VEXMIMAR-754305 format. One line per field, with one value per residue (C-alpha): residue number from 1; residue in one letter; x, y, z. Coordinates in pm, whole numbers, plus 32768, in hexadecimal, padded with zeros to 4 digits. Layout:
<rs>
i <- NUM,... .
aa <- a,... .
u <- X,... .
v <- Y,... .
w <- Z,... .
</rs>
This chain:
<rs>
i <- 1,2,3,4,5,6,7,8,9,10,11,12,13,14,15,16,17,18,19,20,21,22,23,24,25,26,27,28,29,30,31,32,33,34,35,36,37,38,39,40,41,42,43,44,45,46,47,48,49,50,51,52,53,54,55,56,57,58,59,60,61,62,63,64,65,66,67,68,69,70,71,72,73,74,75,76,77,78,79,80,81,82,83,84,85,86,87,88,89,90,91,92,93,94,95,96,97,98,99,100,101,102,103,104,105,106,107,108,109,110,111,112,113,114,115,116,117,118,119,120,121,122,123,124,125,126,127,128,129,130,131,132,133,134,135,136,137,138,139,140,141,142,143,144,145,146,147,148,149,150,151,152,153,154,155,156,157,158,159,160,161,162,163,164,165,166,167,168,169,170,171,172,173,174,175,176,177,178,179,180,181,182,183,184,185,186,187,188,189,190,191,192,193,194,195,196,197,198,199,200,201,202,203,204,205,206,207,208,209,210,211,212,213,214,215,216,217,218,219,220,221,222,223,224,225,226,227,228,229,230,231,232,233,234,235,236,237,238,239,240,241,242,243,244,245,246,247,248,249,250,251,252,253,254,255,256,257,258,259,260,261,262,263,264,265,266,267,268,269,270,271,272,273,274,275,276,277,278,279,280,281,282,283,284,285,286,287,288,289,290,291,292,293,294,295,296,297,298,299,300,301,302,303,304,305,306,307,308,309,310,311,312,313,314,315,316,317,318,319,320,321,322,323,324,325,326,327,328,329,330,331,332,333,334,335,336,337,338,339,340,341,342,343,344 .
aa <- m,a,a,q,i,l,p,t,v,r,d,e,r,g,r,a,l,r,d,l,r,i,s,v,t,d,r,c,n,f,r,c,v,y,c,m,p,k,e,i,f,g,r,d,f,a,f,l,p,r,e,q,l,l,t,f,e,e,i,e,r,v,a,r,a,g,m,a,l,g,v,h,k,l,r,l,t,g,g,e,p,l,l,r,r,g,i,e,q,l,i,g,m,l,v,a,l,r,t,a,d,g,e,p,p,d,v,a,l,t,t,n,g,s,a,l,a,v,k,a,q,a,l,a,d,a,g,l,h,r,v,t,v,s,l,d,s,l,d,d,a,t,f,r,a,m,n,d,i,d,f,p,v,a,r,v,l,d,g,i,r,a,a,r,e,a,g,l,p,v,k,v,n,t,v,v,k,r,g,v,n,d,h,d,i,v,a,v,a,e,h,f,r,g,t,g,v,t,v,r,f,i,e,f,m,d,v,g,t,t,n,g,w,n,l,q,a,v,v,g,s,a,e,v,i,d,r,i,g,a,v,h,p,l,e,p,v,p,p,a,y,p,g,e,t,a,t,r,w,r,y,a,d,g,a,g,e,i,g,v,i,s,s,v,t,a,p,f,c,g,a,c,t,r,a,r,i,s,a,d,g,k,l,f,t,c,l,f,a,t,a,g,h,d,l,r,a,l,l,r,s,g,a,p,d,a,a,v,q,d,a,l,a,g,i,w,a,r,r,s,d,r,y,s,e,l,r,t,a,g,t,p,r,a,q,r,v,e,m,s,y,i,g,g .
u <- C357,C208,C0C9,C018,BEB9,BE0D,BCAB,BBEA,BC93,BB82,BBC1,BB48,B9EE,B9D3,BA01,BAB2,BBBC,BB06,BB85,BCCA,BCD4,BE5A,BE9D,BFA4,BFF0,BFA5,BF9A,BE85,BE35,BCF4,BCE7,BB7A,BB18,BA87,BBCC,BD05,BCB8,BDA5,BDF3,BE96,BEFB,BFB0,C0C2,C1C1,C121,C223,C187,C253,C37F,C387,C471,C35A,C253,C22A,C277,C193,C262,C223,C093,C07B,C12D,C046,BF24,BF79,BF99,BE3E,BD8D,BE1C,BD66,BC43,BC2E,BB61,BB76,BCAE,BC58,BD51,BD3C,BE1F,BE28,BDCE,BE41,BE6E,BF87,C06A,C10C,C0F6,BFB1,BF70,C057,BFF4,BE9F,BF16,BFF5,BEAA,BDD6,BEC3,BEBA,BD96,BCCA,BD1A,BC08,BCA0,BBBB,BC51,BC36,BB3D,BC0B,BBB5,BC09,BB96,BB8D,BB88,BB52,BC29,BD34,BC2B,BBB9,BD4A,BD6D,BC28,BC70,BDD1,BD47,BC46,BD28,BE3E,BCD4,BC30,BAF4,BA4F,BA80,B9E6,B9EE,B9BD,B8DE,B822,B766,B701,B709,B816,B853,B80F,B90B,B9FA,B9D5,B9D0,BB21,BBD2,BC92,BB90,BB64,BA54,B925,B915,BAA2,BA0E,B8BD,B9AD,BA8C,B95E,B8F0,BA1E,BA52,B904,B94D,BA82,B97D,B9C0,B88C,B8A3,B814,B80B,B85A,B7D0,B806,B6DF,B732,B619,B620,B72D,B68A,B57B,B49F,B518,B4A2,B399,B44D,B56D,B483,B3B3,B4EA,B542,B3DD,B3C1,B527,B5B7,B670,B623,B65C,B68E,B65C,B752,B70B,B83F,B91C,BA24,BB4D,BC8C,BC70,BC95,BB68,BAA1,B98B,B859,B725,B653,B6DC,B683,B569,B4CF,B4B5,B317,B315,B3B4,B2D7,B19B,B21F,B260,B144,B029,B073,B0C6,B048,B147,B134,B23A,B31D,B3C0,B550,B60B,B6F8,B756,B7FC,B78D,B7B0,B6A1,B513,B484,B346,B2A7,B1B1,B06E,B044,B184,B269,B389,B417,B49F,B551,B594,B6ED,B661,B7A3,B712,B59D,B582,B709,B756,B871,B816,B80B,B962,BA5D,BB55,BCB5,BD7D,BEEB,BF74,C045,C1A6,C10C,C097,BF3E,BE15,BD09,BBF9,BBD4,BBCC,BCFB,BDF3,BF47,BF6F,C052,C1A8,C1BC,C2C3,C3D1,C372,C330,C4A7,C55B,C552,C45E,C3B2,C251,C1C5,C247,C19D,C046,C068,C0AF,BF79,BEB4,BF2A,BEBF,BD7F,BD43,BD70,BC7D,BB5F,BB06,B9B1,BA04,B8CE,B7E9,B866,B870,B78C,B78B,B85B,B977,BAD3,BB84,BCC0,BDD3,BD72,BE14,BD87,BCE1,BDBE,BEE3,BE09,BD05,BB7B .
v <- AD55,AD68,ACAB,ACF8,ACE8,ABDC,AB9F,AAD9,A96E,A85C,A6D1,A5BF,A5ED,A77D,A7A1,A92A,A927,AA35,A9C2,A96B,A8C8,A8EE,A81D,A8E5,A7A2,A646,A65F,A671,A696,A5DB,A444,A45C,A30A,A320,A3CB,A39E,A28B,A268,A0D8,A140,A2D7,A266,A2EC,A23D,A2BC,A375,A4C9,A584,A645,A781,A7B4,A6FF,A7F5,A8F0,AA46,AB84,ABC5,AAB0,AA86,ABE3,AB68,AA43,AB16,AC28,AB15,AAB5,AC07,AC1B,AAFC,AB70,AB2C,AC0A,AB5C,AB0E,AA59,AA0E,A89D,A797,A6D0,A813,A92F,A9F7,A922,A9B6,AAD8,AC33,ABB4,AD2F,AD71,ACB9,AD17,AE58,AE23,AD2B,AE3E,AF3B,AE8F,AEB4,ADCC,ADC0,AEFB,AFAD,AF38,AEAF,AD89,ACEF,AC92,AB91,AAA9,A988,A91E,A85C,A96E,A920,AA49,AB2F,ABFD,AC6F,AC8D,AD30,AE71,AE86,ADB2,AE9D,AFBD,AF00,AF0F,ADA6,ADBE,ACB5,AB51,AA15,A955,A7F5,A7AF,A64B,A692,A747,A641,A65A,A505,A462,A5A3,A52A,A3BD,A445,A511,A3F3,A4F2,A53E,A69E,A759,A7F1,A926,A998,A96B,AA27,AB63,AB26,AB8D,AC92,ACFA,ACF6,ADBC,AECD,AF03,AF22,ADF2,AD42,ABB2,AA97,A91F,A7F7,A6AB,A55C,A448,A327,A225,A1B6,A2BC,A400,A414,A456,A57A,A620,A711,A75F,A7FD,A875,A925,A9B6,AA7A,AAA0,AC42,ACB0,ACB8,AB93,AA74,A93A,A810,A6D2,A603,A45E,A379,A350,A240,A2FA,A24F,A0F2,A10B,A1A7,A07E,A0EB,9FF8,A075,9FE7,A150,A21D,A319,A38B,A4D1,A4C4,A41D,A56A,A63E,A585,A588,A6F4,A73A,A692,A7B5,A8C2,A8A1,A8C9,A974,A90B,AA4F,AA43,AA3E,AB52,AB17,A9E1,A8AD,A902,A7A1,A826,A80B,A928,A95E,AA42,AA75,AAD7,ABD0,ACAB,AC1D,ABBE,AAB3,A95B,A85E,A6E8,A674,A528,A480,A325,A329,A43C,A46C,A5C0,A54A,A5D9,A732,A71F,A83E,A7EA,A7AA,A775,A798,A6B3,A769,A6FA,A762,A642,A699,A5E3,A5CB,A509,A4F4,A365,A359,A249,A341,A4A8,A532,A604,A775,A7AF,A707,A817,A901,A8F0,A890,AA2A,AA05,AB32,AB98,AB28,A9DF,A98E,AA31,A924,A835,A86C,A88B,A754,A679,A6FA,A6D8,A564,A569,A42C,A427,A382,A2B5,A336,A2F0,A18D,A105,A006,9F3A,9E4D,9F17,9EB5,9FAA,A009,A069,A1F4,A30E,A36C,A4A7,A533,A551,A5D4,A6C1,A686 .
w <- 594D,59CE,599F,5869,5882,57AD,577C,587A,588A,587F,5892,57DA,585D,57E7,5967,59DF,5AD5,5BBC,5D19,5DC0,5EFB,5FBA,60B6,6176,62AA,62B8,6411,64EB,6659,6644,6608,6577,6547,63A8,6369,6455,653A,665F,661E,64BF,652A,6654,6727,6630,64E3,63E8,63B8,6263,62FD,6298,619A,6105,611D,6000,6055,6069,5F37,5E74,5EDB,5E58,5D2E,5D05,5D49,5C3E,5B1B,5B82,5B8E,5A32,59B6,5A3B,5BE6,5C9A,5DDD,5ED4,5FF8,611B,61AD,625C,6343,6410,634E,6493,64FE,63DD,6479,63D5,6313,6305,623F,611F,615E,612C,5FF7,5F6A,5F7F,5EBD,5DA2,5C50,5B85,59F4,5A29,5B1D,5C53,5DA5,5DED,5ED9,5FED,60D0,61E1,629C,6416,652F,65E7,670D,66DE,663E,677E,6784,660F,657F,65A8,652E,63F0,63B2,63A9,62B6,61C5,61F6,615C,6230,62DA,62F3,6424,646D,6553,656E,66AB,67C9,68A9,698E,69AF,6846,67D9,68A5,6844,66B8,66BD,67BA,6887,69C5,68EA,6979,68A1,6942,6905,6777,67A3,6832,66ED,663A,6718,66BE,6597,6577,662A,6578,644C,6399,62F1,636F,62E9,63BE,636A,63D6,637F,63C3,6416,6485,65C4,663F,6647,653C,6671,6693,6557,6586,66C8,65F1,64E9,6609,66BB,6570,64DF,64E7,6545,63CC,63F1,62CB,6330,6238,629B,61E0,61A1,6225,60CE,609F,606D,60AD,613C,62C0,6303,632C,6247,61EB,614A,626E,6324,6221,6286,6143,60FC,6099,620A,62B6,61E9,6263,63CB,63EA,62FF,63B9,64DA,6422,62DD,61A7,604C,5F41,5EDE,5D7F,5D96,5DD0,5C96,5B7E,5C4A,5D9C,5E74,5F7A,5F20,5FC1,60AB,614D,6280,6215,6330,6281,63A7,62CC,6204,6236,6101,60C2,6025,5F7D,5F0E,5F46,5EE7,5DD8,5D45,5CA7,5BED,5A97,5B50,5BED,5BEE,5CE1,5D11,5DFC,5E62,5F9C,6093,5FDB,5E77,5DDF,5CF9,5D05,5C26,5D0F,5E69,5E40,5DB7,5DAA,5D4E,5D0A,5C31,5CA1,5C88,5DB8,5CB5,5BA5,5C9D,5D1E,5BEC,5B67,5A88,5A27,5AAA,5917,5920,5A79,59DD,58B5,59A3,5A62,5920,588B,59B1,59C8,586C,5882,59BB,597D,5AF5,5B45,5C80,5D46,5C2C,5C12,5D6A,5DFA,5F0D,5E6E,5DC2,5E55,5F12,5E7F,5F33,5F2C,5FC8,6138,616B,6253,6143,601B,60DF,60D2 .
</rs>
């Protein structure tokens, strides 16, 4: 039985479901200090066995159910999504879907860039619309220290170059942590200025419980804008769409734009339209959630697409999350799900 198209579902605060972020693996080859610190995710850490991961067909069903409810954007995450074998096949399956109004979905992927030089052309050929690359510093020593596996920044830059040569629009995400890589803010902005690549500077967030977050390590977005604007004057840009997470700024001389994501200093919970699916099929309605809703059991029970759609709609309709609006320096950190499991 095919899923029926219903009116856009809204949560208890009137927020529509527009974006579905789908983790395809909980594994990553980096051990970034703000995400998968090596002392926690060491050699003996037990990642999900393959049979517990959603299959590509199951991911397609969840995506189709979401799109019937108003989802327009699908983003593949991880872990590191390029570690999932056959990821190009999944991309092809997703770009062939249609939204509730008959349009193709916007299918994107977030990667650490380590395998992008090898994979870029295949991703483009599969129909991927755009790619976001995590790049926290251009200083090689800083970058190696932050990924904590001694991976050189040059290979990520090679991946970005390959993606652009394959025709993929590229954005760069830079998580800024005071005393670690904030010295490189202007250098990162300048490297991509005038290239058509947009850099988004992200405040260090208290996702999960293992990354050692504290408020003193947060470099607020206003400070980021001030530092860059002192060298290259900036002008504000209106949001491209409702619920956009990044606040946009353009260079006054027309050399492109940057963005800042201010989950800590300027929360945007009130406009959040994102749900997340973990690699083993749990639905999370907030990046800072402590528990998810099991869709895998429903998918593997023989339930029709309509039942999956109804479950997704019911979960979203009961959503009331607004963690970032409630956060204070003294907010207790519950046993929240880790970013590597839920996807960024």
